[in-house]
N, C-alpha and C positions, 0 to 999 in steps of 0.2 A: 557488444555484450549488453549494454544498457537496454537497447530496443528489444532484443530477444528475450531478456529476463522480464521486461515490462509486459510484453505481449503474452508470454507463456504463463506467468502468474495470473494475469488478468483472465485468461481463458479458464484456468483451473478454479479461480475464485468464483467466477460466474457459474460454473458447474456444481460447486459445492457451497452454494449461497445459504444453505440451511444451518451452517455451523454456528455454534455459540462461542466456541473457543478454538483458536487455531495456533499451533506452535510451529514455528519454522526455524530450523537451524541451518544457516547458510554456511556451507563448507568451503566456499571458494575464497580467493584472495583478491578478487577484482572489485575495487570500490564502485566502479560504474555499474557493474552487474548488480551489486547490492542495492544501489540507488534505484535502478530500474525495477528491481523486485518490489521495493516499498512503494514507489510511485504507481506501478501497475496494480498493486493490491488496493491502494487507496482509491484510485480512479475507477477500478472495476466495481467497487462497492457503492458507487454513487447511484442514487435513484431520485429523479426529480420529485416523484410523488411523496417521498419521505420528508420533504422540505429540507431546509438547510440543517445539517447535522447538529449545530449548536442549539437549534430550536427543538429538535427531537433526537436526542442522542441515541446512538445505537447501543444495544446491550452486548454486541459482539466484542470479544477481546482477542487481540492478535499479539502474540509474543514472538519476537525475533531475536535470535542470538547468533553471534558469529565469532566462534573461538579463534579464528585465524586472522582476523583484522583487529588491529589495536584500537582504531577510532570508530568501531562499529556503532556505538551508541550515538555518537555525533552524526555519523552518516545517516543513520536511521531517522534521527530527528529532523535533519535537513531535508531528506527525501519525503518525509511525512508532510512537512510544510509545503513542498513542491506539489505533492498530490492534492493537498487541501486547496491550494491556490488554483489548480486546474479545475477542481470540482466547484469552487466558488465562481469561477468564470463561466463554467457550464450552467450553473444555477442562474446567474445574471442574464445569460443569453436566453434561457428557457423562459 
């Protein structure tokens, strides 16, 4: 579930990269799938030419809600950190 969610949202985000605001309501009950969704979204938005996000913050806003998972906020924050770590690694390699 994690990998499929990560890859699917990554492809969607790349195709809709012109958005300023994106609202996602995750209706599943699988924590791994939600993690994959967030990591995939974060990783798909990385562009080396933008420099590191903290130096040039994006104006895009993404809102994620999950009414069926109790710890959704915690899962989203952990997954966001994972995605940022992947992007930071990519930035260092580039």
